[in-house]
C-alpha positions in Angstrom: 0.0 0.0 0.0 1.4 3.4 -0.9 1.3 6.3 1.4 -0.7 9.5 0.8 1.3 12.2 -1.0 1.7 15.6 0.8 -0.9 17.4 -1.2 -3.6 17.0 -3.9 -1.3 18.8 -6.3 1.0 15.8 -6.4 -2.0 13.8 -7.8 -2.4 16.1 -10.7 -5.5 17.9 -9.6 -6.2 21.4 -11.0 -5.5 24.3 -8.6 -9.1 25.4 -8.8 -10.3 22.1 -7.4 -7.6 22.1 -4.7 -8.9 25.6 -3.6 -12.4 24.2 -3.4 -11.2 21.3 -1.2 -9.3 23.7 1.1 -12.5 25.7 1.5 -14.2 22.5 2.5 -11.4 21.9 5.0 -10.1 19.0 3.0 -6.3 19.4 2.9 -4.8 16.0 2.5 -5.8 13.1 0.3 -6.9 9.8 1.9 -5.3 6.6 0.7 -8.1 5.7 -1.6 -7.9 9.2 -3.1 -4.1 9.0 -3.4 -4.3 5.9 -5.5 -7.7 6.5 -7.2 -7.4 10.0 -8.5 -4.3 9.5 -10.8 -5.8 6.3 -12.2 -9.1 8.0 -13.1 -7.3 11.0 -14.5 -5.3 8.6 -16.7 -8.6 7.2 -18.1 -8.0 3.7 -16.6 -10.7 1.3 -15.5 -10.6 1.0 -11.7 -11.7 -1.7 -9.2 -11.4 -0.1 -5.7 -12.3 -1.3 -2.3 -12.1 0.9 0.8 -14.0 1.2 4.0 -17.0 3.5 4.3 -16.1 7.0 5.2 -12.6 7.0 3.6 -13.5 9.4 0.7 -14.5 7.1 -2.2 -16.8 9.8 -3.7 -14.0 12.3 -4.0 -11.6 9.6 -5.3 -13.7 9.3 -8.5 -15.6 12.6 -8.4 -12.7 15.0 -8.3 -10.8 13.6 -11.4 -14.1 13.1 -13.2 -15.0 16.8 -12.7 -11.5 17.8 -13.8 -11.7 15.8 -17.0 -15.2 17.0 -17.8 -14.1 20.6 -17.4 -11.8 20.2 -20.5 -13.3 22.2 -23.4 -15.8 20.3 -25.6 -16.3 21.4 -29.2 -19.5 23.1 -30.3 -20.7 20.1 -32.3 -20.5 17.8 -29.3 -22.2 20.3 -27.1 -25.0 20.7 -29.6 -25.4 16.9 -30.0 -25.6 16.4 -26.2 -28.2 19.1 -25.9 -30.3 17.7 -28.8 -30.2 14.1 -27.6 -30.5 15.0 -23.9 -27.2 13.1 -23.6 -24.9 12.7 -20.6 -21.1 12.6 -20.5 -20.7 10.6 -17.3 -23.0 8.2 -15.5 -22.9 7.3 -11.9 -25.1 4.4 -10.8 -26.0 3.9 -7.1 -28.3 1.5 -5.3 -30.3 3.9 -3.1 -32.0 7.3 -3.1 -30.0 8.4 -0.1 -26.7 7.6 -1.8 -27.8 9.4 -4.9 -28.5 12.5 -3.0 -25.3 12.3 -1.0 -23.2 11.9 -4.2 -25.1 14.8 -5.8 -24.4 17.1 -2.8 -20.7 16.2 -2.8 -20.1 16.6 -6.5 -22.0 19.9 -6.6 -19.7 21.1 -3.7 -16.6 20.1 -5.6 -17.7 21.6 -8.9 -19.1 24.9 -7.5 -16.6 27.0 -9.6 -17.4 25.1 -12.8 -20.3 25.3 -15.3 -20.9 21.5 -15.2 -24.5 20.4 -14.9 -25.0 17.6 -12.4 -28.3 15.9 -12.1 -29.6 13.1 -9.8 -32.7 10.9 -10.7 -34.1 8.3 -8.3 -37.4 6.9 -7.2 -39.8 8.5 -4.8 -39.8 11.8 -6.6 -41.6 13.3 -9.5 -40.7 11.9 -13.0 -41.7 15.1 -14.7 -39.6 17.3 -12.4 -36.6 15.1 -13.2 -37.4 15.2 -16.9 -37.3 19.0 -16.9 -33.9 18.9 -15.3 -32.7 16.6 -18.1 -34.1 18.6 -21.0 -30.7 19.8 -22.0 -28.8 16.7 -21.0 -26.2 16.6 -18.2 -22.5 16.5 -17.8 -22.9 14.1 -14.9 -26.0 12.0 -14.2 -26.3 10.2 -10.9 -29.1 7.6 -10.9 -30.6 4.5 -9.4 -31.0 1.8 -12.0 -34.8 1.5 -12.1 -35.5 5.2 -12.3 -32.8 5.6 -15.0 -34.4 2.9 -17.1 -37.8 4.8 -16.7 -36.2 7.9 -18.2 -34.5 6.0 -21.0 -37.8 4.4 -21.9 -39.5 7.8 -22.4 -36.3 9.1 -24.1 -36.0 11.8 -21.5 -32.3 11.1 -21.5 -29.7 9.3 -23.5 -26.5 7.6 -22.3 -25.2 6.7 -25.8 -22.4 9.3 -25.6 -21.4 8.6 -21.9 -17.6 8.1 -21.7 -17.4 7.2 -18.1 -19.5 4.7 -16.0 -19.2 4.6 -12.2 -20.8 1.9 -10.1 -20.8 3.3 -6.6 -21.4 0.7 -3.8 -21.0 -1.8 -6.5 -21.4 -4.8 -4.1 -24.8 -3.6 -3.0 -25.9 -3.0 -6.6 -25.1 -6.6 -7.5 -26.3 -8.1 -4.2 -29.7 -6.3 -4.6 -30.2 -8.0 -8.0 -29.5 -5.0 -10.2 -27.2 -6.9 -12.5 -29.9 -7.4 -15.2 -30.6 -3.6 -15.1 -26.9 -2.8 -15.3 -26.5 -5.1 -18.3 -29.5 -3.3 -20.0 -27.8 0.1 -19.3 -24.5 -1.2 -20.8 -26.2 -2.1 -24.0 -27.4 1.5 -24.3 -23.9 2.9 -23.7 -20.9 3.1 -26.1 -19.1 -0.2 -26.8 -16.2 1.1 -24.7 -16.2 3.5 -21.8 -14.1 4.1 -18.7 -15.6 2.0 -16.0 -15.0 2.5 -12.3 -16.1 0.1 -9.5 -16.0 1.6 -6.0 -17.2 -0.2 -2.9 -16.4 -1.0 0.7 -16.4 -4.8 0.2 -16.0 -7.2 -2.7 -16.9 -10.9 -2.5 -15.2 -13.3 -4.9 -18.2 -13.6 -7.1 -18.7 -9.8 -7.3 -15.0 -9.4 -8.1 -15.3 -11.9 -10.9 -18.3 -10.0 -12.3 -16.4 -6.8 -12.2 -13.5 -8.2 -14.2 -15.9 -9.2 -16.9 -17.0 -5.6 -17.2 -13.5 -4.0 -16.8 -10.6 -3.8 -19.1 -7.1 -4.1 -17.6 -8.2 -2.3 -14.4 -6.1 -0.7 -11.7 -7.0 -2.7 -8.6 -6.9 -0.7 -5.4 -7.3 -2.2 -1.9 -6.3 0.4 0.6 -7.4 -1.6 3.7 -7.3 -5.3 4.6 -10.0 -7.2 2.8 -13.4 -7.1 4.6 -12.1 -5.2 7.6 -13.6 -2.7 10.0 -12.1 0.7 10.6 -9.7 0.7 13.6 -11.3 3.9 14.7 -14.4 2.0 15.7 -14.7 0.3 19.1 -16.9 -2.8 18.8 -18.8 -4.5 21.6 -21.4 -7.3 21.7 -24.0 -7.4 24.5 -25.8 -10.8 24.8 -29.4 -10.3 25.8 -32.7 -12.1 25.6 -34.6 -11.0 22.4 -37.6 -9.8 24.4 -35.4 -7.4 26.4 -33.5 -5.8 23.5 -35.7 -2.7 23.4 -35.4 -2.1 27.2 -31.6 -2.5 26.9 -31.4 -0.1 24.0 -33.4 2.5 25.9 -31.1 2.0 28.9 -28.0 2.5 26.8 -29.3 5.7 25.2 -30.5 7.1 28.5 -27.8 6.1 30.9 -24.9 7.0 28.5 -26.6 10.2 27.4 -26.4 9.3 23.7 -27.7 12.3 21.8 -27.4 10.8 18.3 -27.5 7.0 17.6 -28.2 5.2 14.4 -29.9 1.9 15.0 -30.1 -0.9 12.5 -33.0 -3.4 12.2 -33.8 -6.2 9.8 -37.3 -5.2 8.6 -39.4 -2.2 7.7 -42.0 -3.2 10.2 -39.4 -3.6 12.9 -38.1 -0.1 12.3 -41.5 1.5 12.7 -42.3 -0.6 15.8 -39.0 0.1 17.5 -39.3 3.9 16.9 -42.8 3.8 18.6 -41.5 1.8 21.6 -38.6 4.2 22.1 -41.0 7.2 22.0 -43.0 5.5 24.8 -39.7 5.5 26.8 -39.4 9.2 26.3 -36.7 8.9 23.6 -37.3 10.9 20.4 -37.0 8.5 17.5 -37.9 8.2 13.9 -37.7 5.3 11.4 -36.4 5.3 7.8 -37.2 2.4 5.4 -38.1 1.6 1.9 -41.9 2.1 2.5 -41.4 5.7 3.4 -41.8 8.4 0.8 -38.6 10.2 -0.3 -39.9 13.4 1.4 -40.5 11.5 4.7 -37.0 9.9 4.5 -35.3 13.2 3.9 -37.2 14.9 6.7 -36.3 12.0 9.1 -32.6 12.4 8.1 -32.7 16.2 8.4 -34.3 16.0 11.9 -31.7 13.5 13.0 -28.8 15.6 11.8 -30.3 18.7 13.4 -30.6 16.9 16.7 -34.4 17.0 16.8 -34.5 13.2 17.3 -32.0 11.1 19.2 -32.4 7.8 17.5 -32.7 7.0 13.8 -34.0 3.5 13.2 -33.0 2.2 9.8 -33.0 -0.9 7.6 -29.9 -1.8 5.7 -31.2 -0.6 2.3 -32.4 2.7 3.6 -29.2 3.4 5.4 -26.9 3.0 2.4 -25.5 6.5 1.5 -26.3 8.1 4.9 -23.5 10.6 5.6 -23.8 11.9 9.1 -20.9 13.9 10.4 -19.5 13.0 13.8 -21.9 10.2 14.4 -20.5 8.5 17.5 -22.8 5.5 18.0 -24.2 2.8 15.8 -26.3 -0.1 17.3 -27.0 -3.4 15.6 -30.4 -4.0 17.2 -30.8 -7.0 14.8 -27.8 -8.7 13.5 -27.6 -8.4 9.7 -28.7 -11.0 7.2 -25.3 -10.8 5.5 -22.0 -10.6 7.3 -20.7 -8.0 4.8 -23.5 -5.6 5.8 -22.0 -5.5 9.3 -19.0 -3.6 7.9 -21.2 -1.2 6.0 -23.3 -0.6 9.2 -20.5 0.2 11.6 -18.8 2.2 8.8 -21.4 4.9 9.5 -19.4 5.9 12.6 -15.7 6.4 13.1 -15.5 8.3 9.7 -12.7 10.5 8.5 -10.4 9.6 11.4 -13.0 10.2 14.2 -13.6 7.6 16.8 -16.9 5.7 17.0 -18.7 2.9 18.9 -20.5 0.0 17.4 -22.8 -1.9 19.7 -24.5 -5.2 18.8 -27.4 -6.6 20.8 -27.1 -10.4 20.4 -30.0 -12.8 21.1 -29.3 -16.5 21.2 -30.9 -17.2 17.8 -28.5 -14.7 16.2 -25.3 -16.5 17.2 -24.8 -18.0 13.7 -24.9 -14.5 12.3 -22.2 -13.3 14.8 -20.1 -16.3 13.9 -20.3 -15.4 10.2 -19.3 -11.8 11.0 -16.3 -13.0 13.0 -15.2 -15.4 10.2 -15.4 -12.5 7.7 -13.4 -10.2 10.0 -11.1 -13.0 11.1 -11.4 -11.9 14.7 -13.5 -12.4 17.8 -15.7 -9.5 18.8 -15.6 -8.8 22.6 -18.7 -9.7 24.5 -19.9 -8.3 27.8 -23.0 -9.0 30.0 -24.6 -5.8 31.3 -25.9 -6.0 34.9 -29.7 -6.3 34.9 -29.8 -7.4 31.3 -28.0 -10.8 31.5 -29.4 -13.6 29.3 -31.8 -15.8 31.3 -30.5 -19.0 32.8 -32.6 -21.0 30.3 -31.0 -19.1 27.4 -27.5 -19.6 28.8 -28.2 -23.3 29.2 -29.4 -23.5 25.6 -26.3 -21.6 24.5 -24.0 -24.1 26.3 -25.8 -27.0 24.8 -25.6 -25.4 21.4 -21.9 -24.7 21.8 -21.4 -28.3 22.9 -23.2 -29.7 19.9 -21.1 -27.4 17.6 -17.9 -28.6 19.3 -19.0 -32.2 18.9 -19.8 -31.7 15.2 -16.4 -30.0 14.8 -14.6 -33.0 16.5 -16.5 -35.4 14.2 -15.5 -33.4 11.1 -11.9 -33.4 12.2 -11.9 -37.2 12.8 -13.5 -37.8 9.4 -11.0 -35.5 7.7 -8.1 -37.4 9.4 -9.6 -40.7 8.1 -9.9 -39.4 4.6 -6.3 -38.2 4.7 -5.1 -41.6 5.9 -7.1 -43.4 3.1 -5.8 -40.9 0.5 -2.2 -41.6 1.7 -2.7 -45.4 1.3 -4.1 -44.9 -2.2 -1.0 -43.0 -3.2 1.2 -45.9 -2.1 
């Protein structure tokens, strides 16, 4: 891994962009930016993995803005306007991430004349169509909404020279691959393609290499690792007492801002109501909420009007909350990789954070999967007054005993197979 250079100038960024970064109090590049910016400026395909909160948007956004600021001839400008064409396409999995990327890129490009537009579900098609009537230099879109606009010819991506898949693992995990393949068929036969994400499974990486051409591969942190700025702790507790424990933690530790992850939409709404009954201002955010409701919930949370934001994994992708100190896994995630994304909401940009997981007995397999992914054991602690019941502990011990027994049987069987294999070789 290379170290970050002393300044953005060493990466080849234009002085105007560097001035903008300084005005945003961004003075030194992060590792993902140090390696990603030169590759994107050179027009290379990129496959990049870095933890959430390390500056991935700037790693592709800054060089993209710089390249698009180069003069375009009048014929190209006229063609783009006539066809409602776009020059660069950024595809993201969720509305929140689309809005976050839009905000960031508009801030970086504030001294340019570039048009940057975001389209996503939950908002008016006609309003978005009006924004696209002259095309766009950069279009940020969720797959489904982009296909809607392509179907009505409100926009064209035939002339797009750069494709960015942001949170690429989530795009593919959520089943967007067919949509992405449809989009690729509507783009030039060859364009610069950039994959950026926090995690990459082997299957997703294989898919990426089918879409990329001789890419620069960037891995600035150990594969599938959590930021070392985040302290992680697991509290075993009976499932029926999770809500009481969460209220206790928020109240006794005076948490003024906590992001809480649950598995289901219904669960997020129910938990928000229960916390309110305990006198804790809370609001839920999930896929069933309108975009307006989701934005208001996020704004109220950022403004300190509510203490707890209860979110599902899909709704939480793209949430960018400065100085968020606590994240709670009320429910353990369906997929171990999502744990990394969840706790990456805190401990961002070098700040410290706390990730708390409330673990019921039936969720132990999920914890084991997370520990295998991270290749580490997460510290566990019983909280006085919320210890698992004796029956739960007994069941845990019996479960552990059965797992140890099965593991011993597997080792014996493996040893026998090795012996037989050795005899066969003789």
